[in-house]
C-alpha positions in Angstrom: -45.5 -140.4 8.8 -46.4 -141.4 12.3 -43.7 -140.9 15.0 -42.3 -144.3 15.9 -39.5 -143.1 18.3 -41.5 -144.4 21.3 -40.7 -147.9 20.1 -37.1 -147.4 21.3 -38.2 -146.5 24.8 -36.9 -148.7 27.6 -40.4 -149.8 28.5 -40.5 -151.9 25.3 -38.5 -154.8 24.0 -37.4 -155.6 20.5 -40.4 -158.0 20.1 -42.8 -155.1 20.8 -41.1 -152.9 18.1 -41.3 -155.8 15.6 -45.0 -156.3 16.5 -45.8 -152.6 15.9 -44.0 -152.5 12.5 -45.5 -155.7 11.3 -49.0 -154.7 12.3 -48.7 -151.3 10.8 -47.8 -152.8 7.5 -50.6 -155.3 7.7 -53.2 -152.7 8.7 -52.2 -150.4 5.8 -52.5 -153.2 3.3 -55.6 -155.0 4.7 -57.9 -152.7 6.6 -59.0 -150.3 3.8 -60.7 -153.1 1.8 -62.8 -153.8 4.9 -63.5 -150.4 6.6 -63.6 -148.3 3.4 -65.8 -150.6 1.4 -69.2 -149.3 0.3 -71.6 -149.4 3.3 -69.0 -150.5 5.8 -69.9 -147.9 8.4 -73.6 -148.3 7.8 -73.5 -152.0 8.3 -71.2 -152.1 11.3 -72.3 -155.7 12.3 -71.0 -157.2 9.1 -67.9 -154.9 9.1 -67.0 -156.0 12.7 -67.5 -159.7 11.8 -65.2 -159.2 8.8 -62.6 -157.5 11.0 -62.7 -160.2 13.6 -62.3 -162.8 10.9 -59.3 -161.0 9.3 -57.6 -160.3 12.7 -58.0 -164.0 13.6 -57.0 -165.3 10.2 -53.7 -163.4 10.2 -52.8 -164.1 13.8 -53.3 -160.8 15.6 -56.0 -162.1 17.9 -53.5 -164.6 19.3 -52.3 -161.8 21.6 -55.8 -161.9 23.3 -55.4 -165.4 24.8 -52.6 -167.4 26.5 -50.3 -169.6 24.4 -51.6 -172.8 25.9 -55.0 -172.1 24.3 -53.9 -170.8 20.9 -52.3 -167.6 21.9 -49.0 -165.9 20.8 -47.5 -165.5 24.3 -47.4 -167.4 27.5 -49.8 -165.0 29.2 -51.5 -161.7 28.3 -48.9 -159.0 27.7 -50.3 -155.5 28.3 -47.5 -153.9 26.2 -48.4 -156.0 23.2 -52.1 -155.4 23.7 -51.5 -151.6 24.0 -49.3 -151.5 20.9 -51.9 -153.4 18.9 -54.7 -151.1 20.0 -52.7 -148.0 19.4 -51.7 -149.1 15.9 -55.2 -150.3 14.9 -56.8 -147.2 16.3 -54.5 -145.0 14.2 -55.8 -146.8 11.1 -59.4 -147.6 12.1 -61.6 -147.1 15.2 -63.7 -150.1 14.2 -60.6 -152.3 13.8 -59.5 -151.3 17.3 -62.9 -152.0 18.7 -63.1 -155.5 17.1 -59.7 -156.4 18.5 -60.3 -154.9 22.0 -63.6 -156.7 22.5 -62.1 -160.1 21.7 -59.6 -159.4 24.5 -61.9 -157.8 27.1 -64.8 -160.3 26.4 -62.6 -163.3 26.9 -60.1 -161.8 29.4 -61.9 -163.2 32.5 -61.8 -166.7 31.1 -58.1 -166.3 30.2 -57.2 -165.2 33.7 -59.7 -166.9 36.0 -61.6 -169.6 34.0 -61.3 -173.4 34.4 -59.2 -175.4 32.0 -62.5 -176.7 30.4 -63.8 -173.1 29.8 -60.5 -172.0 28.4 -60.4 -174.9 26.0 -64.0 -174.4 24.9 -63.8 -170.6 24.2 -60.2 -169.3 23.9 -59.0 -171.1 20.7 -62.1 -169.9 18.9 -61.5 -166.3 20.1 -57.9 -166.4 18.9 -59.0 -167.8 15.5 -61.7 -165.2 15.1 -64.3 -167.9 15.0 -66.2 -166.7 18.1 -67.0 -163.1 19.0 -66.7 -162.2 22.7 -68.5 -159.6 24.9 -68.1 -158.3 28.4 -71.5 -157.8 30.1 -71.0 -155.7 33.3 -72.9 -152.4 33.0 -76.6 -151.8 33.8 -78.8 -148.8 33.5 -78.3 -147.8 37.1 -75.0 -149.7 37.7 -72.2 -148.3 35.4 -69.6 -146.6 37.5 -71.2 -148.0 40.6 -70.9 -151.7 39.7 -72.0 -152.9 43.1 -75.4 -151.5 42.5 -76.1 -154.2 39.8 -79.4 -156.1 40.1 -79.1 -158.8 37.5 -79.3 -162.0 39.4 -78.0 -165.6 39.2 -80.0 -168.2 41.1 -79.0 -171.8 41.6 -81.0 -174.5 39.9 -80.7 -178.3 39.9 -78.7 -178.1 36.6 -76.7 -174.9 37.2 -78.0 -171.3 37.3 -80.8 -169.1 36.0 -80.1 -165.5 35.1 -82.7 -162.8 35.3 -82.3 -159.1 34.6 -80.8 -156.7 32.0 -77.4 -155.3 31.0 -76.9 -152.3 28.8 -74.3 -150.4 26.9 -72.8 -153.8 26.0 -70.3 -153.7 23.2 -70.8 -156.5 20.6 -74.4 -156.8 21.9 -76.2 -158.5 19.1 -73.2 -160.0 17.3 -71.3 -161.8 20.1 -71.3 -165.6 20.3 -70.9 -165.5 24.1 -71.0 -163.0 26.9 -69.0 -162.9 30.1 -71.9 -161.9 32.5 -71.5 -160.4 35.9 -74.5 -160.9 38.2 -75.6 -161.2 41.8 -75.5 -164.4 43.7 -75.6 -162.7 47.1 -75.3 -159.3 48.8 -72.6 -156.6 48.8 -69.2 -156.8 47.2 -68.8 -160.5 47.8 -72.2 -161.2 46.2 -71.2 -160.8 42.5 -70.3 -163.8 40.3 -69.1 -164.2 36.7 -70.4 -166.7 34.3 -70.3 -167.4 30.5 -73.6 -167.1 28.6 -73.9 -168.5 25.0 -75.8 -166.2 22.7 -78.2 -168.9 21.5 -79.3 -170.0 24.9 -83.0 -170.1 25.9 -84.1 -167.0 27.9 -81.5 -164.7 26.4 -82.4 -161.9 24.0 -81.2 -158.6 22.6 -83.8 -156.1 24.0 -82.5 -153.1 22.1 -79.8 -152.1 19.7 -78.2 -148.8 20.7 -77.1 -146.2 18.1 -74.2 -143.9 19.1 -72.2 -141.1 17.5 -69.4 -143.4 16.4 -71.4 -146.5 15.2 -70.4 -149.9 16.5 -72.4 -152.9 17.7 -73.9 -151.9 21.1 -77.0 -153.4 22.8 -79.2 -154.0 25.8 -79.3 -157.6 26.9 -82.3 -159.3 28.6 -82.1 -162.5 30.7 -85.4 -164.2 31.5 -84.7 -167.2 33.6 -81.9 -168.0 31.3 -80.6 -171.5 32.0 -76.8 -171.6 32.2 -74.7 -174.8 33.0 -72.9 -174.8 36.3 -69.6 -175.4 34.7 -69.8 -172.0 32.9 -69.1 -170.2 36.2 -65.8 -168.4 36.1 -63.9 -168.9 39.4 -66.0 -169.4 42.5 -69.3 -167.8 43.5 -68.6 -164.3 45.0 -65.4 -163.8 43.0 -67.1 -161.7 40.3 -66.0 -158.3 41.5 -62.4 -159.5 41.9 -62.6 -161.0 38.4 -64.1 -157.8 36.8 -61.5 -155.5 38.4 -58.7 -157.9 37.6 -59.8 -157.9 33.9 -60.1 -154.2 33.8 -56.6 -153.9 35.5 -55.3 -155.5 32.2 -57.5 -153.7 29.7 -57.9 -150.2 31.1 -54.4 -149.3 30.1 -55.2 -150.3 26.6 -58.1 -147.9 26.4 -55.5 -145.2 26.8 -53.5 -146.8 24.1 -56.5 -146.6 21.7 -56.9 -143.0 22.5 -53.2 -142.5 21.8 -53.7 -144.0 18.4 -56.5 -141.6 17.6 -54.4 -138.7 18.8 -51.4 -139.7 16.7 -53.6 -139.9 13.6 -55.0 -136.5 14.4 -51.5 -135.0 14.7 -50.5 -136.6 11.4 -53.6 -135.3 9.6 -53.1 -131.8 11.2 -49.5 -131.7 10.2 -50.2 -132.6 6.6 -52.9 -130.0 6.5 -50.8 -127.3 8.1 -47.8 -127.9 5.8 -49.8 -127.8 2.6 -52.5 -125.1 3.4 -51.5 -121.8 1.9 -52.1 -118.8 4.2 -51.0 -115.2 4.2 -48.3 -115.8 1.7 -46.8 -118.8 3.5 -48.3 -122.0 4.9 -50.5 -122.6 7.9 -47.5 -124.3 9.5 -45.5 -121.1 9.3 -48.0 -119.3 11.5 -46.9 -119.1 15.2 -50.4 -119.9 16.5 -50.5 -123.1 14.4 -47.0 -124.1 15.6 -48.1 -123.6 19.2 -51.1 -126.0 18.6 -48.9 -128.6 17.0 -46.4 -128.4 19.8 -49.1 -128.9 22.4 -50.4 -131.9 20.5 -47.0 -133.5 20.3 -46.3 -132.8 24.0 -49.6 -134.3 25.1 -49.1 -137.4 22.9 -45.7 -138.1 24.4 -46.9 -137.6 27.9 -49.8 -139.9 27.4 -47.5 -142.6 25.8 -45.2 -142.4 28.8 -48.1 -143.0 31.2 -49.5 -145.8 29.1 -46.3 -147.8 28.6 -45.2 -147.2 32.2 -48.5 -148.8 33.3 -48.2 -151.7 30.8 -44.5 -152.3 31.8 -45.4 -152.3 35.5 -48.1 -155.0 34.9 -46.0 -157.1 32.6 -42.6 -156.9 34.4 -43.4 -156.2 38.1 -46.5 -158.5 38.0 -48.3 -156.2 40.4 -51.7 -154.5 40.5 -51.7 -151.3 38.4 -54.9 -149.7 39.6 -53.3 -146.3 40.1 -51.0 -146.5 37.0 -53.8 -147.7 34.7 -56.2 -145.0 36.0 -53.7 -142.3 35.3 -52.9 -143.7 31.8 -56.6 -143.9 30.8 -57.6 -140.6 32.3 -54.7 -138.5 30.8 -54.6 -140.3 27.4 -58.3 -140.1 26.7 -58.8 -136.5 28.0 -55.8 -135.2 26.1 -56.6 -137.1 23.0 -59.9 -135.3 22.9 -58.1 -132.0 23.1 -55.6 -133.1 20.5 -58.3 -134.1 18.1 -60.2 -130.8 18.7 -57.0 -128.8 17.9 -56.6 -130.9 14.7 -60.2 -130.2 13.7 -59.7 -126.4 14.4 -56.6 -126.4 12.1 -58.8 -128.0 9.3 -61.3 -125.2 9.7 -64.6 -125.9 7.9 -63.3 -129.1 6.4 -62.8 -130.4 9.9 -66.6 -130.7 10.5 -67.4 -132.1 7.1 -69.0 -135.5 7.4 -66.6 -138.1 6.1 -63.3 -136.3 6.9 -60.9 -138.2 9.0 -60.7 -135.6 11.8 -64.5 -135.5 12.0 -64.5 -139.3 12.4 -61.8 -139.1 15.1 -63.8 -136.4 16.9 -66.8 -138.8 17.2 -64.6 -141.9 17.9 -62.7 -140.4 20.9 -65.7 -139.3 23.0 -66.8 -142.7 24.3 -63.3 -143.6 25.5 -63.6 -141.0 28.2 -66.7 -143.0 29.6 -66.3 -146.7 29.1 -64.2 -148.9 31.4 -64.5 -146.1 34.0 -65.4 -142.5 33.3 -62.7 -139.8 33.7 -64.3 -138.7 36.9 -64.2 -142.2 38.3 -60.5 -142.5 37.4 -59.9 -139.3 39.5 -61.5 -141.0 42.5 -59.4 -144.1 42.0 -56.2 -142.1 41.7 -57.1 -140.0 44.8 -57.9 -143.1 46.9 -54.7 -144.8 45.9 -52.7 -141.6 46.7 -54.3 -141.2 50.1 -53.8 -144.9 50.9 -50.1 -144.7 50.0 -49.8 -141.4 52.0 -51.4 -142.8 55.1 -50.0 -146.3 54.8 -53.5 -147.8 55.2 -57.0 -147.7 53.8 -58.2 -144.4 52.5 
């Protein structure tokens, strides 16, 4: 049984504990019929659409949008988002993905969009009726976002978008994309705008296959005409909007990794306590006990960083650039090590296609890259540390 003692930590409130327990019961009863169905992992587009529909139908996507536009809470609550991602990831990586992208893809609208944009998109996101996507990365502008070249040019009726985005989650199945593109030079020359999938000049240039299959694509914009009222915030606010959105959702990436790690520990513990070895069980062997202890330690340390970051954002209402970077970096890196230990304890069965630890081994790897690679998080942490130490800009 998964350890739930963290739900009593002072970072969380009774409502968060109730949310975790209700979602865990729902996930156990509902997700297997979707993610374990024949062909579910071969036809990820249909599976993700089914997951978004189920998450919306049963009210979980309401945590992705503000209450005024169909949401569960007055504003986005990072602790709730983290608990949901951790719980879903423990059950299914695809279910976590489906939930996370509804939040990330619409997050800029929730926090910075006009009332008209919020009304147009957010209720449908919460209901699971529209699938969202976040289009920031380019082939030569991933970690270095300012290097993006996709451009937005003013037209008499709004804007025309030209360029490409790649590694875009939900690329190919999303109903709309939050696009970041250039309207000028430098850090003040990036803007954010909502692009509907069916608009003229927009296309999916490529579908990208990865080791843990999920909808991923390269987007192409060819003088794509976008209405002026689809702009999020003001021209030049794009980088601020992107970073503000990631400030909310980067912590939740760590939470998803934590969910994977908890599942790995559960699977490893069951294996160790039932695998006969040298006249006892694997769990009786000191070396296995040491591995299980390290896994449990890293999981608790990651959870403390994650829920500290989430609490700071929710309660203190401050930027959590440093805290979120620490949470994501430690949780994703240590989850990979935890899953590797679990696979080692399974021996040959750990690399057998279709085993849960083999699936987790593939699922975790991308989390150390997207929304800021581990190396980028170290730069962020160091800069924040130096700035705090000197009392000025690092």
